[in-house]
Structures are given as C-alpha cells and as structure tokens.
TILOLO-950571 format. One line per field, with one value per residue (C-alpha): residue number from 1; residue in three letters; x, y, z. Coordinates in steps of 0.25 Angstrom, whole numbers. Example, Ala and Ser with C-alpha at 12.3 -4.5 7.8 and 13.67 -1.06 7.14 Angstrom:
TILOLO-950571
num <- 1, 2
residuo <- ALA, SER
X <- 49, 55
Y <- -18, -4
Z <- 31, 29
END
This chain:
TILOLO-950571
num <- 1, 2, 3, 4, 5, 6, 7, 8, 9, 10, 11, 12, 13, 14, 15, 16, 17, 18, 19, 20, 21, 22, 23, 24, 25, 26, 27, 28, 29, 30, 31, 32, 33, 34, 35, 36, 37, 38, 39, 40, 41, 42, 43, 44, 45, 46, 47, 48, 49, 50, 51, 52, 53, 54, 55, 56, 57, 58, 59, 60, 61, 62, 63, 64, 65, 66, 67, 68, 69, 70, 71, 72, 73, 74, 75, 76, 77, 78, 79, 80, 81, 82, 83, 84, 85, 86, 87, 88, 89, 90, 91, 92, 93, 94, 95, 96, 97, 98, 99, 100, 101, 102, 103, 104, 105, 106, 107, 108, 109, 110, 111, 112, 113, 114, 115, 116, 117, 118, 119, 120, 121, 122, 123, 124, 125, 126, 127, 128, 129, 130, 131, 132, 133, 134, 135, 136, 137, 138, 139, 140, 141, 142, 143, 144, 145, 146, 147, 148, 149, 150, 151, 152, 153, 154, 155, 156, 157, 158, 159, 160, 161, 162, 163, 164, 165, 166, 167, 168, 169, 170, 171, 172, 173, 174, 175, 176, 177, 178, 179, 180, 181, 182, 183, 184, 185, 186, 187, 188, 189, 190, 191, 192, 193, 194, 195, 196, 197, 198, 199, 200, 201, 202, 203, 204, 205, 206, 207, 208, 209, 210, 211, 212, 213, 214, 215, 216, 217, 218, 219, 220, 221, 222, 223, 224, 225, 226, 227, 228, 229, 230, 231, 232, 233, 234, 235, 236, 237, 238, 239, 240, 241, 242, 243, 244, 245, 246, 247, 248, 249, 250, 251, 252, 253, 254, 255, 256, 257, 258, 259, 260, 261, 262, 263, 264, 265, 266, 267, 268, 269, 270, 271, 272, 273, 274, 275, 276, 277, 278, 279, 280, 281, 282, 283, 284, 285, 286, 287, 288, 289, 290, 291, 292, 293, 294, 295, 296, 297, 298, 299, 300, 301, 302, 303, 304, 305, 306, 307, 308, 309, 310, 311, 312, 313, 314, 315, 316, 317, 318, 319, 320, 321, 322, 323, 324, 325, 326, 327
residuo <- MET, SER, LEU, ALA, LEU, THR, GLY, GLY, CYS, SER, THR, LEU, ASN, LEU, ASN, LEU, SER, HIS, HIS, PRO, VAL, ASN, GLY, SER, LYS, SER, HIS, GLY, SER, LEU, ASP, ALA, PHE, SER, CYS, SER, ILE, PRO, MET, LYS, PRO, ALA, GLU, ALA, VAL, GLY, TYR, LYS, TRP, ARG, LEU, VAL, ILE, ALA, TYR, ASP, GLY, THR, GLU, PHE, ALA, GLY, TRP, GLN, TYR, GLN, GLU, SER, PRO, PRO, THR, VAL, GLN, CYS, LEU, ILE, GLU, LYS, VAL, LEU, THR, LYS, VAL, THR, LYS, LEU, GLU, ARG, LYS, ASP, LEU, LYS, PHE, VAL, GLY, ALA, SER, ARG, THR, ASP, ALA, GLY, VAL, HIS, ALA, LEU, GLY, GLN, VAL, ALA, HIS, PHE, ILE, THR, PRO, PHE, ASN, TYR, SER, SER, LEU, ASP, GLY, ILE, HIS, ARG, ALA, LEU, ASN, GLY, LEU, LEU, PRO, SER, ASP, ILE, ARG, VAL, MET, GLU, VAL, SER, PRO, ALA, LEU, PRO, GLU, PHE, HIS, ALA, ARG, PHE, SER, ALA, LYS, SER, LYS, ILE, TYR, HIS, TYR, LYS, ILE, TYR, ASN, ASN, THR, ILE, MET, ASP, PRO, PHE, LEU, ARG, HIS, TYR, ALA, TYR, HIS, CYS, ASP, TYR, LYS, LEU, ASN, THR, ASP, ALA, MET, ARG, LEU, ALA, ALA, ARG, ASP, PHE, ILE, GLY, LYS, HIS, ASP, PHE, SER, ALA, PHE, MET, ASN, ALA, SER, ASN, ASP, THR, ASP, ARG, ASP, PRO, VAL, LYS, ASN, VAL, PHE, ARG, VAL, ASP, VAL, ASP, GLU, MET, GLY, PRO, LEU, LEU, GLN, LEU, GLU, VAL, GLU, GLY, SER, GLY, PHE, LEU, TYR, ARG, GLN, VAL, ARG, ASN, MET, VAL, ALA, LEU, LEU, LEU, GLN, VAL, GLY, ARG, GLU, ALA, LEU, PRO, PRO, ASP, ILE, VAL, PRO, LYS, ILE, LEU, ALA, THR, ARG, ASP, ARG, LYS, VAL, LEU, ALA, LYS, TYR, ALA, LYS, CYS, THR, PRO, PRO, HIS, GLY, LEU, CYS, LEU, VAL, SER, VAL, LYS, TYR, ASN, GLU, GLU, HIS, LEU, GLN, LEU, PRO, LEU, GLU, SER, PRO, ALA, VAL, SER, TYR, GLY, ARG, HIS, GLN, THR, ILE, LYS, LYS, CYS, VAL, LEU, PRO, PHE, TYR
X <- 124, 138, 146, 160, 169, 180, 191, 204, 207, 201, 187, 180, 167, 157, 144, 133, 120, 107, 100, 95, 105, 99, 85, 90, 85, 94, 99, 97, 98, 94, 86, 92, 90, 95, 108, 114, 113, 119, 133, 147, 148, 151, 166, 166, 154, 148, 141, 147, 138, 142, 135, 135, 133, 130, 131, 131, 144, 140, 136, 146, 160, 164, 162, 172, 165, 164, 153, 153, 152, 145, 151, 144, 150, 146, 131, 131, 137, 127, 115, 121, 122, 108, 103, 112, 112, 127, 139, 147, 160, 152, 148, 162, 157, 167, 166, 174, 178, 180, 174, 177, 167, 158, 161, 149, 147, 139, 145, 152, 154, 154, 152, 148, 146, 135, 135, 121, 116, 104, 94, 91, 99, 87, 83, 97, 99, 86, 89, 102, 97, 85, 94, 106, 105, 100, 114, 119, 113, 117, 115, 118, 119, 125, 132, 147, 157, 166, 178, 172, 177, 171, 184, 195, 188, 186, 194, 190, 182, 176, 174, 167, 171, 161, 164, 154, 161, 153, 152, 140, 139, 126, 120, 115, 129, 136, 137, 142, 151, 163, 161, 172, 169, 182, 180, 187, 196, 191, 200, 212, 206, 204, 219, 224, 214, 221, 234, 226, 223, 232, 239, 246, 250, 239, 245, 245, 230, 227, 223, 228, 220, 222, 222, 237, 238, 232, 240, 241, 242, 229, 224, 215, 208, 201, 198, 186, 182, 168, 160, 145, 142, 147, 149, 163, 165, 178, 177, 189, 191, 202, 206, 205, 208, 215, 209, 203, 211, 200, 196, 211, 212, 200, 206, 218, 209, 201, 214, 217, 203, 204, 217, 225, 234, 238, 233, 247, 247, 241, 253, 262, 253, 253, 268, 269, 261, 259, 245, 252, 256, 241, 236, 244, 236, 222, 213, 205, 191, 179, 173, 158, 162, 167, 159, 162, 155, 158, 168, 172, 175, 179, 167, 171, 170, 155, 150, 139, 141, 133, 119, 119, 107, 105, 111, 102, 101, 89, 75, 63, 51, 38, 24, 12, 1, -12, -24, -35, -49, -55, -46
Y <- 16, 17, 5, 2, -8, -13, -22, -23, -9, -1, 4, 8, 16, 13, 21, 13, 19, 15, 17, 4, 1, -4, -6, -15, -13, -5, -12, 1, 0, -12, -13, -17, -32, -33, -41, -41, -35, -41, -34, -38, -44, -35, -37, -29, -19, -14, -3, 1, 4, 10, 7, 14, 4, 5, -7, -11, -20, -26, -40, -40, -45, -33, -28, -37, -48, -62, -71, -75, -68, -58, -45, -32, -34, -48, -45, -33, -41, -53, -43, -36, -50, -52, -38, -37, -52, -51, -60, -54, -54, -45, -35, -31, -26, -17, -10, 3, -2, -16, -13, -23, -32, -24, -11, -2, 6, 18, 21, 9, 10, -2, -4, -15, -17, -22, -25, -17, -4, 1, 11, 13, 9, 10, -4, -11, -2, -7, -21, -21, -15, -25, -37, -32, -34, -22, -19, -16, -5, 0, 15, 20, 14, 22, 20, 21, 25, 13, 20, 20, 9, 9, 6, 12, 24, 28, 41, 39, 32, 37, 28, 31, 24, 26, 25, 25, 32, 30, 21, 13, 9, 14, 0, 6, 9, -4, -8, 5, 11, 6, 8, 15, 18, 25, 40, 44, 57, 61, 73, 63, 54, 66, 70, 56, 54, 66, 57, 47, 58, 57, 47, 36, 22, 15, 1, 2, 4, -8, -22, -34, -37, -45, -32, -30, -22, -9, 3, 6, 21, 28, 42, 46, 59, 61, 55, 62, 59, 64, 63, 61, 59, 46, 42, 44, 44, 42, 46, 42, 45, 40, 36, 21, 13, 0, -12, -8, 5, 14, 5, 5, 20, 21, 12, 20, 33, 26, 23, 38, 42, 33, 41, 28, 33, 47, 54, 54, 39, 38, 42, 33, 21, 25, 26, 11, 6, -6, -12, -19, -6, 0, -13, -10, 2, 0, -11, -10, -4, -14, -12, -8, 6, 8, 13, 16, 29, 33, 31, 43, 44, 55, 61, 56, 42, 44, 50, 42, 35, 41, 35, 29, 27, 36, 33, 25, 30, 21, 24, 27, 17, 24, 20, 24, 31, 23, 29, 29, 28, 38, 49
Z <- -288, -282, -280, -273, -280, -271, -273, -265, -260, -271, -272, -285, -285, -296, -299, -306, -311, -304, -317, -325, -336, -350, -344, -333, -318, -309, -296, -288, -273, -264, -252, -238, -240, -255, -255, -269, -283, -296, -294, -290, -276, -264, -264, -277, -277, -264, -257, -243, -231, -218, -204, -191, -180, -165, -156, -141, -140, -127, -133, -145, -146, -153, -168, -176, -183, -176, -175, -161, -151, -160, -164, -170, -184, -184, -181, -191, -202, -200, -201, -214, -221, -218, -223, -235, -239, -240, -235, -224, -232, -243, -232, -229, -216, -208, -195, -191, -177, -171, -157, -147, -139, -130, -137, -142, -154, -158, -171, -177, -192, -202, -217, -226, -241, -250, -265, -266, -263, -254, -258, -243, -230, -221, -224, -221, -209, -203, -207, -200, -187, -187, -188, -178, -163, -155, -150, -164, -173, -186, -185, -199, -213, -224, -238, -238, -248, -253, -247, -233, -223, -209, -203, -211, -215, -200, -196, -181, -171, -158, -146, -132, -119, -108, -93, -82, -71, -59, -46, -52, -67, -74, -78, -91, -96, -92, -106, -112, -101, -92, -77, -70, -55, -53, -53, -66, -68, -81, -82, -81, -92, -101, -99, -102, -114, -121, -123, -131, -142, -154, -162, -153, -153, -145, -144, -128, -129, -139, -134, -142, -154, -167, -175, -174, -187, -181, -180, -165, -168, -167, -167, -155, -158, -144, -131, -124, -109, -107, -94, -94, -80, -75, -89, -95, -110, -117, -132, -140, -155, -164, -177, -173, -161, -157, -150, -137, -138, -133, -121, -117, -118, -109, -99, -97, -96, -85, -77, -79, -74, -62, -59, -59, -71, -74, -87, -93, -94, -108, -116, -108, -111, -126, -127, -122, -134, -125, -121, -109, -103, -103, -97, -85, -82, -88, -92, -105, -103, -106, -120, -116, -113, -127, -139, -154, -156, -170, -182, -190, -204, -214, -221, -235, -230, -225, -238, -244, -258, -270, -272, -259, -249, -237, -224, -215, -200, -198, -200, -190, -192, -196, -194, -202, -194, -192, -199, -188, -194, -184, -188
END
C-alpha cells in the first residue's frame, strides 16, 4: 500500500505492506462508501485522486466554491463529502481552471485526497454521478501521484469559443454558441489571430478581478479559426489565461471579422497593456460560447501510483437473460 505523507511544502512517500503483521488482519482497500481506517488523519496521510469533469455551465455561477448561487465546485464537494464521509476541509479539492459563470467544460480536471485507498473506483464513480445533477458529470476517476496538482501541474489549457454566424440563430445552439448576424471575414480573423501567438503581456485583455497576484505574461501556443458551416469555432491553447482573457481576445477578433478594425490591431492593443483601450474597440463576448475542452499535463504527472486501482471510465449496466421455460 503506497501512502503520501505531506507536511508544509514537502512530500514523503511511504510503502506499507498489504500483508497481515503478527497475525493481525490487514486493512487492505476499502469500498466506495468506506470513510476511515485507523491511520493518521487526512492532513498527514492520504491518497490522491484525479477527476475529469464535464458540465453545462448555463445554470451555475461559475466553478469556484460558493454556496449561493450554486457553483460547480460547491455541488461536487457536497457530493464528495456524502460519498467519502469526509469533511470538506479534509478533501482538499482543487480544480485546474476557475471557469466563469455560464462557461461550459468538457475536460475540467480536479483532484481530492482521502485517508483510505479504494480497491475499485467504479463504485465511487457511479455514486458521484448518481448524486450530481444531470448537467454535471464525472467522466473519469483515476489514482494520482502525490506530486500531481490539478492546477499547478498543468502545462496548457485548450478553450473553444463557438460563434453561430448566420442571419437566424439555431435554437439548439443558443446555450453553447454566440450569435453573430454580421458576415464575418474569417481570413482577416486568422491573420489577426497570429499576433496573439507567443509570450505577451495580456494586461489589456484582462478584466478586473480579485486575483491581483497573477503574472500578466502568458504564452499562447495557437489560435485556430475553424469553419463548420455557419458555426465558427475559435480554438485557443496556452500555458494559462487571465480573467476573461479568451473572451476579450475573441471580442477583438470579431471586430476584425466584421471589418470594423484592421487585422494589425492586435499588437497595438497588446502594447498598451491597458484594458480601457480595448474597451473602446470591443466589448467582452458573453460566456455561453466558451468551453474548457481539456487540460494537458506532462506524462510523468499522469502516471499511476504503484498498487493502485484501475482508472474508471464508467461501466455499462448488465442484465441477466431470462430463462424461458419453453426453450
């Protein structure tokens, strides 16, 4: 049994045998609803678990924990406390990205800690999705190394912003795409998008927030503009993003696409490092078009600990065939 002992900023790995000692009964692994074993508390000894989460953000006040109005993190933590029988503070639940109100996710990543191990993750996986509302789903549950951190181990994040570019909005996409009835010049948008790529100070593209300690210099790896009929998808990948940075980038590209601004406007706005300058040209796009698609990590961070249960991707229900008396 592999344990992670954490204290302050240090981590100590302990390997304990699963075999009984002096004839005593081995603790072994616990099922999905077990909550404690006679060990040190979760602050000192724990097993780390990684979740991949999808949610429709329409009805939520964002990711970050708050009781009212409800957030995605709040609801997941409440369900985790029921399933694990642990206090919220002991779970140490952390998400990779603090998505804003109305923003969706296909691949949000989070981690939490328990003082006990699991022999199988299918049970807790089923329990979580059974208790969560239908617009939040845990897609994957896996063991994680003690060194893994959902937020700080991330090497890049990928966001999609969808724009429905037609005279009439598709009602089935109204919660997931921004409607623009101007005919957009996508070639001009692609040309302007190139100037976002690289390491820049994105202060001009950050809305005011309480997170004043964040470094405004971010590395954007790519900005792709893909056309799928009337649906336009902007895919942005970067090392990290400031508050509402992606939505403000999209807002400026929309103005370029409408031909209200020239494609070479991007470096000029970046150079100002002033959000007020961008506000003169473009208004932040609404949240419902934005979706966190995935969070990328180095392979060493995704390795499974020794003697850990298999990753759970969910399991199909099965039914026994009826035995008919006349066959």
